FIBA-86265 format. One record per residue: x, y, z of N, C-alpha, C, O in turn. Coordinates in steps of 0.1 Angstrom, whole numbers, padded with zeros to 4 digits, always signed. Example, Ala and Ser with C-alpha at 12.3 -4.5 7.8 and 13.67 -1.06 7.14 Angstrom:
<sites>
+0132-0057+0078+0123-0045+0078+0132-0033+0078+0142-0033+0085/+0128-0022+0071+0137-0011+0071+0129+0000+0079+0134+0011+0080/
</sites>
This chain:
<sites>
+0833+1179+1041+0831+1166+1047+0829+1167+1062+0838+1172+1069/+0818+1163+1068+0817+1164+1083+0827+1155+1090+0829+1143+1086/+0833+1160+1100+0844+1153+1107+0840+1151+1121+0835+1159+1128/+0843+1139+1126+0841+1136+1140+0853+1142+1148+0865+1141+1143/+0850+1148+1159+0861+1153+1168+0869+1142+1173+0864+1130+1175/+0882+1144+1177+0890+1134+1182+0885+1128+1195+0885+1116+1197/+0879+1137+1204+0873+1131+1217+0862+1121+1213+0860+1111+1220/+0854+1125+1203+0843+1116+1199+0848+1103+1194+0842+1092+1196/+0858+1104+1185+0864+1092+1180+0869+1082+1191+0866+1070+1191/+0876+1088+1200+0882+1080+1211+0871+1075+1220+0872+1063+1225/+0860+1082+1222+0849+1078+1231+0843+1066+1224+0840+1056+1231/+0840+1066+1211+0834+1055+1204+0844+1043+1204+0840+1032+1207/+0856+1045+1201+0866+1034+1200+0868+1028+1213+0868+1015+1214/+0870+1036+1224+0872+1030+1237+0860+1022+1243+0862+1013+1250/+0848+1027+1239+0836+1020+1244+0836+1006+1239+0833+0996+1246/+0840+1004+1226+0841+0990+1221+0853+0982+1226+0852+0970+1228/+0863+0989+1228+0875+0982+1233+0873+0976+1247+0879+0966+1250/+0864+0982+1255+0862+0977+1268+0855+0964+1268+0854+0956+1278/+0849+0960+1256+0843+0947+1255+0853+0936+1252+0849+0924+1252/+0865+0940+1251+0875+0929+1247+0886+0929+1258+0891+0939+1263/+0890+0916+1262+0900+0915+1271+0914+0919+1265+0924+0921+1273/+0914+0919+1252+0927+0923+1246+0928+0938+1244+0939+0942+1240/+0918+0946+1249+0919+0960+1247+0930+0966+1257+0933+0961+1267/+0936+0977+1252+0946+0983+1260+0946+0998+1257+0940+1002+1247/+0954+1005+1265+0956+1020+1263+0942+1027+1263+0939+1035+1255/+0934+1023+1273+0920+1029+1273+0920+1044+1276+0911+1051+1272/+0931+1049+1282+0931+1063+1286+0939+1071+1276+0942+1083+1279/+0943+1065+1265+0952+1073+1255+0944+1085+1250+0932+1084+1248/+0952+1095+1247+0946+1107+1242+0948+1109+1227+0942+1118+1220/+0957+1101+1221+0960+1102+1207+0957+1089+1200+0958+1078+1205/+0952+1091+1188+0947+1080+1180+0957+1069+1178+0954+1057+1178/+0970+1073+1176+0980+1063+1174+0984+1055+1186+0992+1046+1185/+0979+1059+1198+0982+1052+1210+0971+1041+1213+0972+1033+1222/+0960+1042+1205+0949+1033+1208+0949+1021+1198+0949+1023+1186/+0950+1009+1203+0950+0998+1194+0946+0985+1201+0947+0984+1213/+0941+0976+1193+0939+0962+1197+0949+0953+1191+0950+0954+1178/+0956+0945+1198+0967+0937+1192+0961+0928+1181+0951+0921+1183/+0968+0927+1170+0964+0918+1159+0969+0904+1163+0978+0902+1171/+0963+0894+1156+0967+0880+1158+0982+0879+1155+0986+0884+1144/+0989+0872+1163+1003+0871+1161+1011+0882+1167+1024+0882+1165/+1005+0892+1174+1012+0903+1180+1016+0914+1171+1023+0923+1175/+1012+0913+1158+1015+0924+1149+1005+0936+1151+0995+0937+1143/+1008+0944+1161+0998+0954+1165+1000+0967+1159+0994+0977+1164/+1008+0969+1149+1009+0981+1142+1008+0979+1127+1010+0968+1122/+1003+0990+1121+1002+0989+1106+1016+0989+1100+1024+0999+1102/+1020+0979+1093+1034+0976+1089+1037+0984+1076+1029+0983+1066/+1048+0991+1076+1053+0997+1064+1056+0986+1053+1061+0975+1057/+1053+0990+1041+1056+0980+1030+1046+0969+1028+1048+0959+1022/+1034+0971+1034+1023+0961+1033+1010+0968+1030+1008+0980+1033/+1001+0961+1022+0988+0967+1019+0978+0959+1027+0978+0947+1028/+0968+0966+1033+0957+0961+1040+0944+0963+1032+0940+0975+1031/+0938+0952+1028+0925+0953+1021+0914+0953+1031+0911+0943+1036/+0908+0965+1033+0900+0967+1045+0885+0969+1041+0883+0978+1032/+0876+0963+1047+0862+0965+1045+0857+0977+1054+0859+0976+1066/+0851+0987+1048+0846+0998+1055+0832+0996+1061+0827+1005+1067/+0826+0985+1058+0813+0983+1063+0803+0990+1054+0806+0994+1043/+0790+0990+1059+0779+0995+1051+0777+1010+1052+0768+1015+1045/+0785+1017+1060+0783+1032+1060+0782+1037+1074+0787+1048+1077/+0775+1030+1083+0774+1034+1097+0788+1032+1104+0793+1021+1104/+0794+1043+1109+0807+1042+1114+0808+1032+1126+0818+1026+1129/+0796+1030+1133+0796+1021+1145+0797+1007+1141+0798+0998+1149/+0795+1004+1128+0795+0990+1123+0809+0987+1117+0812+0976+1112/+0818+0997+1118+0832+0994+1114+0839+0985+1124+0836+0986+1136/+0847+0976+1120+0854+0967+1130+0865+0975+1137+0870+0985+1132/+0869+0970+1148+0880+0976+1156+0893+0976+1148+0900+0986+1149/+0896+0965+1142+0908+0964+1134+0908+0974+1123+0919+0980+1120/+0897+0975+1116+0897+0985+1105+0899+0999+1110+0906+1007+1104/+0893+1002+1121+0894+1016+1127+0909+1019+1131+0914+1029+1128/+0915+1009+1137+0929+1011+1141+0938+1012+1129+0947+1021+1129/+0936+1004+1119+0945+1005+1107+0943+1019+1100+0953+1025+1095/+0931+1024+1100+0929+1037+1094+0936+1048+1102+0941+1057+1096/+0936+1046+1115+0943+1056+1123+0958+1056+1122+0965+1065+1125/+0964+1044+1117+0978+1042+1117+0984+1043+1103+0996+1045+1102/+0977+1041+1093+0982+1039+1079+0989+1052+1074+0984+1063+1078/+0999+1051+1067+1006+1062+1060+0997+1067+1049+0997+1079+1046/+0990+1058+1042+0982+1062+1030+0970+1053+1030+0970+1042+1033/+0959+1060+1025+0946+1053+1024+0941+1055+1010+0939+1066+1005/+0938+1044+1003+0933+1044+0990+0918+1040+0991+0916+1028+0995/+0909+1048+0988+0895+1045+0992+0885+1047+0980+0888+1053+0970/+0873+1040+0982+0863+1040+0972+0852+1050+0974+0851+1057+0985/+0842+1050+0965+0831+1060+0965+0821+1056+0977+0816+1066+0983/+0820+1044+0980+0809+1040+0989+0814+1040+1004+0807+1036+1013/+0825+1046+1007+0830+1047+1020+0824+1060+1027+0825+1070+1021/+0818+1058+1038+0811+1069+1045+0820+1080+1050+0832+1077+1053/+0815+1092+1050+0823+1104+1055+0827+1102+1070+0839+1105+1073/+0819+1096+1078+0823+1094+1092+0834+1084+1093+0842+1085+1103/+0835+1074+1084+0846+1065+1084+0859+1072+1080+0869+1070+1086/+0857+1080+1069+0869+1087+1064+0874+1097+1075+0886+1101+1075/+0865+1102+1084+0870+1111+1094+0879+1105+1104+0885+1112+1112/+0880+1092+1104+0889+1085+1113+0904+1086+1108+0913+1083+1116/+0906+1089+1096+0919+1090+1090+0926+1103+1095+0920+1114+1093/+0937+1102+1101+0944+1114+1106+0947+1124+1095+0949+1120+1083/+0948+1137+1098+0950+1147+1088+0964+1145+1081+0965+1149+1069/+0974+1140+1088+0987+1138+1082+0988+1126+1073+0998+1125+1066/+0978+1118+1072+0979+1106+1063+0975+1110+1048+0967+1119+1046/+0981+1103+1039+0978+1106+1025+0965+1099+1021+0962+1088+1026/+0957+1106+1013+0944+1100+1008+0944+1100+0993+0948+1109+0986/+0939+1089+0988+0938+1088+0973+0924+1082+0970+0920+1071+0974/+0916+1090+0963+0902+1086+0959+0903+1079+0946+0907+1085+0936/+0898+1067+0945+0897+1059+0933+0883+1053+0931+0882+1042+0925/+0873+1061+0935+0859+1056+0935+0854+1053+0921+0858+1059+0911/+0845+1044+0920+0838+1040+0908+0823+1041+0910+0818+1038+0921/+0816+1045+0899+0801+1044+0899+0797+1039+0886+0806+1038+0877/+0785+1035+0884+0780+1028+0872+0783+1037+0860+0778+1048+0859/+0792+1032+0851+0795+1039+0839+0806+1049+0840+0810+1056+0830/+0811+1052+0852+0821+1062+0855+0832+1056+0864+0830+1055+0876/+0843+1053+0858+0854+1048+0866+0865+1059+0867+0871+1062+0857/+0866+1065+0879+0876+1076+0880+0890+1072+0877+0898+1079+0871/+0894+1060+0882+0907+1054+0880+0906+1040+0875+0899+1032+0881/+0912+1037+0863+0912+1023+0858+0917+1013+0869+0926+1017+0877/+0912+1001+0869+0916+0991+0879+0931+0988+0879+0937+0987+0890/+0937+0988+0867+0952+0985+0867+0960+0996+0873+0970+0994+0879/+0955+1008+0872+0962+1020+0878+0960+1020+0894+0969+1024+0901/+0949+1014+0899+0948+1013+0913+0958+1003+0919+0965+1006+0929/+0960+0992+0912+0970+0983+0916+0984+0989+0915+0992+0987+0925/+0987+0996+0905+1000+1003+0903+1002+1013+0914+1013+1015+0919/+0991+1020+0918+0993+1030+0928+0996+1024+0942+1005+1029+0949/+0990+1013+0945+0993+1006+0958+1008+1001+0958+1015+1003+0968/+1012+0996+0947+1026+0991+0946+1035+1002+0947+1046+1001+0954/+1032+1014+0941+1041+1026+0942+1042+1031+0956+1053+1034+0961/+1031+1031+0963+1031+1036+0977+1039+1027+0986+1046+1032+0995/+1037+1014+0984+1045+1004+0992+1060+1006+0989+1068+1005+0998/+1063+1008+0976+1077+1010+0972+1084+1022+0979+1096+1023+0980/+1075+1032+0983+1080+1044+0990+1081+1041+1005+1084+1050+1013/+1079+1029+1009+1081+1025+1023+1069+1028+1032+1071+1030+1044/+1057+1029+1026+1045+1033+1033+1037+1021+1037+1037+1011+1030/+1029+1023+1047+1019+1013+1050+1006+1018+1043+1003+1030+1044/+0999+1009+1037+0988+1013+1028+0975+1005+1032+0975+0993+1034/+0964+1013+1034+0951+1007+1036+0943+1009+1023+0941+1020+1018/+0939+0998+1017+0930+0999+1006+0916+0997+1011+0912+0986+1015/+0908+1008+1012+0895+1008+1019+0884+1007+1009+0882+1015+1000/+0876+0996+1011+0865+0994+1002+0852+0993+1010+0851+0989+1021/+0841+0998+1004+0828+0998+1010+0824+0983+1012+0827+0975+1004/+0816+0981+1023+0811+0968+1026+0823+0958+1030+0831+0962+1038/+0823+0946+1024+0833+0937+1026+0842+0936+1013+0836+0935+1003/+0855+0936+1015+0863+0937+1003+0862+0925+0994+0866+0925+0982/+0857+0914+0999+0856+0901+0991+0843+0900+0984+0841+0890+0976/+0834+0909+0986+0821+0908+0979+0820+0918+0967+0818+0930+0969/+0821+0913+0955+0820+0920+0943+0827+0933+0943+0822+0944+0939/+0840+0933+0948+0848+0945+0949+0861+0944+0942+0870+0953+0944/+0863+0935+0933+0875+0933+0925+0887+0931+0933+0898+0935+0929/+0885+0925+0945+0897+0923+0954+0907+0913+0947+0919+0915+0949/+0901+0903+0940+0910+0893+0934+0920+0900+0924+0932+0896+0924/+0915+0910+0916+0924+0916+0907+0935+0924+0914+0947+0925+0910/+0931+0930+0926+0941+0938+0933+0951+0929+0940+0963+0932+0941/+0947+0917+0945+0956+0907+0950+0966+0903+0940+0978+0900+0943/+0961+0901+0928+0970+0896+0917+0980+0907+0914+0992+0903+0912/+0976+0920+0914+0986+0930+0912+0997+0931+0923+1008+0933+0920/+0992+0929+0935+1002+0929+0946+1011+0917+0945+1023+0918+0948/+1005+0905+0942+1013+0893+0941+1024+0894+0930+1035+0890+0932/+1020+0900+0919+1030+0902+0908+1041+0911+0912+1052+0909+0907/+1039+0920+0921+1050+0929+0926+1056+0924+0939+1064+0931+0944/+1052+0912+0943+1056+0906+0955+1054+0915+0968+1063+0917+0976/+1043+0921+0968+1039+0930+0979+1030+0922+0989+1020+0916+0985/+1034+0921+1002+1026+0914+1012+1012+0921+1014+1012+0933+1014/+1002+0913+1017+0989+0919+1019+0982+0912+1030+0985+0901+1034/+0972+0919+1036+0963+0913+1046+0949+0917+1043+0947+0928+1038/+0939+0909+1046+0925+0912+1044+0918+0913+1057+0919+0905+1066/+0911+0924+1058+0902+0927+1070+0888+0928+1065+0884+0938+1059/+0880+0918+1069+0866+0918+1064+0857+0929+1070+0861+0935+1081/+0847+0932+1063+0837+0942+1068+0823+0937+1067+0821+0927+1061/+0814+0945+1072+0799+0941+1072+0794+0944+1058+0794+0956+1054/+0790+0934+1050+0786+0936+1037+0771+0942+1037+0764+0941+1046/+0768+0948+1025+0755+0955+1024+0743+0945+1027+0733+0949+1032/+0744+0933+1023+0733+0923+1025+0730+0922+1040+0719+0922+1044/+0741+0920+1048+0739+0919+1062+0733+0931+1068+0723+0931+1077/+0738+0943+1064+0733+0956+1070+0718+0958+1066+0710+0962+1074/+0715+0955+1053+0701+0958+1048+0692+0949+1056+0681+0954+1060/+0695+0936+1057+0686+0927+1064+0684+0931+1078+0673+0931+1084/+0695+0935+1085+0694+0939+1099+0686+0951+1101+0677+0952+1110/+0688+0961+1092+0680+0974+1093+0665+0972+1090+0657+0979+1095/+0662+0962+1082+0648+0959+1079+0642+0949+1089+0630+0946+1088/+0650+0944+1098+0646+0935+1109+0643+0921+1105+0634+0914+1111/+0650+0916+1095+0648+0902+1090+0661+0894+1090+0671+0900+1088/+0660+0881+1090+0672+0873+1088+0672+0870+1073+0662+0872+1065/+0684+0867+1068+0685+0863+1054+0682+0848+1052+0678+0844+1041/+0684+0840+1062+0680+0826+1061+0670+0824+1073+0670+0831+1083/+0662+0814+1071+0651+0811+1081+0646+0797+1079+0644+0792+1067/+0645+0789+1089+0641+0775+1088+0628+0774+1081+0626+0764+1074/+0619+0783+1082+0606+0782+1076+0605+0789+1062+0595+0787+1055/+0616+0796+1058+0615+0803+1045+0627+0800+1036+0624+0797+1024/+0639+0800+1041+0650+0799+1032+0661+0791+1038+0667+0795+1049/+0665+0780+1032+0676+0772+1037+0688+0774+1029+0699+0768+1032/+0687+0783+1019+0699+0786+1011+0700+0802+1009+0689+0808+1010/+0711+0807+1007+0714+0821+1005+0723+0823+0993+0734+0816+0992/+0719+0831+0983+0728+0833+0972+0730+0848+0969+0721+0856+0969/+0743+0851+0967+0747+0865+0964+0750+0866+0949+0757+0857+0943/+0744+0876+0942+0745+0877+0928+0748+0891+0924+0743+0900+0930/+0757+0893+0914+0759+0906+0909+0750+0908+0897+0749+0900+0888/+0742+0919+0898+0733+0922+0887+0740+0926+0874+0733+0929+0864/+0753+0928+0875+0760+0930+0862+0758+0919+0852+0759+0922+0840/+0754+0907+0857+0751+0896+0848+0739+0899+0840+0736+0892+0830/+0731+0909+0844+0718+0911+0837+0720+0920+0824+0711+0923+0817/+0733+0923+0821+0736+0930+0809+0734+0921+0797+0732+0909+0798/+0734+0927+0785+0731+0919+0773+0741+0908+0771+0737+0897+0766/+0753+0910+0775+0764+0899+0772+0764+0889+0783+0773+0880+0783/+0755+0889+0793+0756+0879+0804+0742+0878+0810+0739+0886+0819/+0735+0867+0807+0722+0865+0812+0722+0855+0824+0728+0844+0822/+0717+0858+0835+0717+0848+0846+0709+0836+0843+0701+0836+0833/+0711+0825+0849+0704+0813+0848+0691+0814+0857+0691+0810+0868/+0681+0821+0851+0669+0824+0858+0662+0811+0864+0657+0811+0875/+0663+0800+0856+0656+0788+0861+0663+0783+0874+0656+0778+0883/+0676+0784+0875+0684+0780+0887+0681+0789+0899+0682+0785+0910/+0678+0802+0896+0676+0812+0906+0661+0812+0911+0659+0816+0923/+0652+0807+0903+0638+0807+0907+0634+0796+0916+0626+0787+0913/+0639+0797+0929+0636+0786+0939+0629+0793+0950+0631+0805+0953/+0620+0785+0957+0612+0791+0968+0619+0788+0981+0614+0792+0992/+0630+0781+0981+0636+0777+0994+0649+0784+0997+0658+0780+1005/+0651+0796+0990+0663+0803+0992+0661+0818+0991+0651+0823+0985/+0670+0826+0996+0670+0840+0995+0680+0845+0985+0691+0840+0985/+0676+0853+0976+0685+0859+0965+0688+0873+0969+0680+0881+0973/+0701+0877+0968+0705+0890+0971+0713+0895+0959+0723+0890+0955/+0708+0906+0952+0714+0911+0941+0721+0924+0944+0715+0933+0950/+0734+0925+0941+0742+0937+0943+0742+0945+0930+0742+0939+0919/+0743+0958+0931+0745+0967+0919+0734+0964+0909+0736+0963+0897/+0721+0963+0913+0710+0960+0904+0699+0970+0903+0689+0967+0898/+0701+0982+0908+0690+0992+0908+0685+0994+0894+0672+0996+0892/+0693+0995+0884+0689+0998+0870+0683+0985+0863+0678+0986+0852/+0684+0974+0870+0680+0961+0864+0668+0955+0872+0665+0943+0870/+0661+0963+0880+0650+0957+0888+0639+0951+0879+0634+0940+0881/+0635+0957+0868+0625+0952+0859+0630+0939+0853+0622+0930+0851/+0643+0939+0848+0648+0927+0842+0648+0915+0852+0645+0904+0848/+0652+0918+0864+0652+0907+0875+0638+0902+0878+0636+0890+0878/+0629+0911+0879+0615+0907+0882+0609+0899+0871+0603+0888+0873/+0612+0903+0859+0607+0896+0847+0613+0882+0846+0606+0872+0843/+0626+0882+0847+0633+0869+0846+0629+0858+0856+0627+0847+0852/+0627+0863+0868+0623+0853+0879+0608+0849+0877+0605+0837+0879/+0600+0858+0872+0586+0854+0870+0585+0844+0858+0578+0834+0858/+0593+0847+0847+0593+0839+0836+0598+0825+0839+0594+0815+0833/+0607+0824+0849+0613+0811+0853+0604+0803+0863+0608+0792+0866/+0593+0809+0867+0584+0801+0875+0580+0807+0889+0571+0801+0895/+0587+0817+0894+0583+0823+0906+0569+0830+0905+0567+0837+0894/+0561+0829+0915+0547+0836+0913+0548+0851+0913+0558+0857+0918/+0538+0857+0907+0538+0872+0906+0539+0878+0920+0545+0889+0922/+0533+0872+0930+0532+0878+0943+0545+0875+0952+0545+0878+0964/+0555+0869+0946+0567+0866+0953+0573+0878+0959+0575+0888+0952/+0577+0878+0972+0582+0891+0978+0596+0895+0973+0605+0887+0970/+0597+0908+0973+0610+0914+0969+0612+0927+0977+0602+0934+0980/+0624+0930+0981+0627+0942+0989+0639+0950+0983+0648+0943+0979/+0638+0963+0982+0649+0971+0978+0653+0980+0990+0644+0986+0996/+0666+0981+0993+0671+0989+1004+0683+0997+0998+0693+0992+0994/+0681+1010+0999+0691+1019+0994+0698+1026+1006+0692+1029+1016/+0711+1027+1006+0719+1033+1016+0717+1026+1030+0715+1033+1040/+0718+1013+1030+0715+1005+1042+0724+1009+1053+0736+1011+1052/+0718+1011+1065+0724+1015+1078+0727+1029+1079+0732+1033+1090/+0725+1037+1069+0728+1052+1070+0716+1059+1073+0705+1054+1072/+0717+1071+1078+0705+1079+1082+0696+1081+1070+0683+1082+1072/+0701+1082+1058+0693+1084+1046+0688+1071+1040+0684+1071+1028/+0688+1060+1047+0683+1047+1042+0668+1049+1037+0660+1055+1044/+0666+1042+1026+0652+1042+1020+0649+1028+1016+0659+1020+1013/+0637+1024+1016+0634+1010+1012+0620+1009+1005+0611+1018+1007/+0618+0999+0997+0605+0995+0991+0603+0980+0993+0613+0972+0991/+0591+0976+0997+0588+0962+0998+0576+0960+0989+0566+0967+0990/+0576+0949+0981+0565+0946+0972+0566+0932+0967+0572+0923+0973/+0562+0930+0955+0562+0917+0948+0569+0918+0935+0572+0929+0930/+0572+0907+0929+0579+0907+0916+0570+0914+0905+0575+0920+0896/+0557+0913+0907+0548+0919+0897+0547+0934+0898+0546+0941+0888/+0547+0939+0911+0545+0954+0912+0557+0962+0915+0556+0974+0915/+0568+0956+0918+0580+0963+0922+0585+0973+0911+0588+0985+0915/+0586+0969+0898+0590+0979+0888+0581+0992+0888+0587+1003+0887/+0568+0990+0890+0559+1002+0890+0561+1010+0903+0561+1022+0903/+0563+1003+0914+0566+1010+0927+0579+1018+0926+0579+1030+0931/+0589+1012+0920+0602+1019+0919+0601+1031+0910+0607+1042+0912/+0593+1030+0899+0591+1041+0890+0584+1053+0897+0587+1065+0895/+0575+1050+0906+0567+1060+0913+0575+1066+0925+0574+1078+0928/+0584+1058+0931+0592+1062+0942+0607+1058+0940+0611+1048+0946/+0614+1065+0931+0628+1061+0928+0637+1061+0940+0636+1070+0949/+0646+1052+0940+0656+1051+0951+0669+1054+0945+0672+1052+0933/+0678+1059+0954+0692+1062+0950+0701+1050+0950+0697+1040+0956/+0712+1051+0944+0722+1041+0945+0732+1045+0956+0734+1057+0959/+0738+1035+0963+0737+1021+0961+0724+1015+0967+0719+1019+0977/+0719+1005+0960+0707+0998+0964+0708+0983+0963+0713+0978+0953/+0704+0976+0973+0704+0962+0974+0691+0956+0971+0681+0962+0975/+0690+0945+0964+0677+0938+0961+0677+0925+0968+0686+0916+0966/+0667+0922+0976+0665+0909+0983+0652+0903+0978+0641+0909+0978/+0653+0891+0973+0641+0883+0968+0640+0871+0976+0649+0863+0978/+0627+0868+0981+0625+0856+0989+0614+0857+0998+0610+0868+1002/+0608+0846+1003+0596+0847+1012+0600+0852+1025+0591+0857+1033/+0613+0852+1029+0617+0858+1042+0614+0873+1042+0613+0878+1053/+0612+0879+1031+0609+0894+1031+0596+0896+1037+0593+0907+1042/+0587+0886+1038+0574+0888+1044+0575+0891+1059+0566+0897+1065/+0587+0888+1065+0589+0891+1079+0590+0906+1082+0588+0910+1094/+0593+0914+1072+0595+0928+1075+0583+0934+1082+0584+0942+1091/+0571+0931+1077+0558+0937+1082+0555+0933+1097+0548+0941+1104/+0561+0922+1102+0558+0918+1116+0570+0918+1125+0569+0915+1137/+0582+0921+1120+0594+0921+1128+0595+0932+1138+0593+0944+1134/+0597+0929+1151+0599+0939+1161+0612+0947+1159+0615+0957+1166/+0621+0942+1150+0634+0949+1147+0633+0958+1135+0643+0965+1132/+0622+0958+1128+0621+0968+1117+0618+0982+1122+0612+0983+1133/+0623+0992+1116+0622+1006+1120+0608+1010+1122+0604+1016+1132/+0599+1006+1113+0585+1009+1113+0578+1003+1126+0571+1010+1133/+0581+0991+1129+0575+0984+1140+0581+0989+1153+0574+0990+1163/+0594+0992+1153+0600+0998+1165+0593+1010+1169+0589+1012+1181/+0590+1019+1160+0584+1032+1163+0569+1030+1168+0565+1037+1177/+0562+1020+1162+0549+1017+1166+0548+1011+1180+0540+1015+1188/+0557+1002+1183+0558+0995+1196+0561+1005+1207+0555+1005+1218/+0571+1014+1204+0574+1024+1214+0562+1034+1217+0560+1038+1228/+0555+1037+1206+0543+1046+1208+0532+1039+1216+0524+1046+1222/+0532+1026+1216+0521+1019+1223+0524+1016+1237+0516+1013+1245/+0537+1018+1241+0541+1015+1255+0537+1026+1264+0539+1026+1276/
</sites>
């Protein structure tokens, strides 16, 4: 795993700390001396507590200051598959690490065992960070883990992160809502596209909103077909973004009619986000899209 050097970690962290009046210890040389006070003055990772932390979309610079500090201070970190290597590099060597990642069809650790592991670590008097890709509240089974902690009377705190939808839209240079395109925004798990759970396609087939499907790479054809059958036109825009905000980011932009064929010709890796809506039309003209940025720089 590629690791960031401690000077690089502190350089990144201190650069962001200077933006805040609450920042302190700017000249600290050790990670455990660098912190931003938490609300209420609880400026240390507390033993006997679990922190449900969002790791963001993969780009370490999109990690929140609070998340970075907790990673540097926690006794134990329980982390998922979608957490980037550069984020994991912020964890000190002396901290305990527990990988409990899941991928489609392959769950390395059952959900109930993850809850039991956190309770066990807290029982040993440790501070625990439960690190999840994106935002822990977005399709990440956080509710089940909160229930497990509540049953064991373990205190918890939630630290939000940048979800994949925000990162994908930003990297493609578009907003998710727009006065001229979408006045509503809907997040959907494509797990509903399985045989035992069919989405209400008629309710989703609206022209005044943006749809964002998580975990839907294997269901692109089903999604396109369902929305077309429910009334959206064949030419309705759709965008796929894999590994949003990472150097290996890939994307496809097309229509409901041609996207399955495009994806078959140019397969994308997982994780992949699906965005449907007229706002996707902005990608081709946005000065914030990577393609246009390169063209504009070349013309200067």
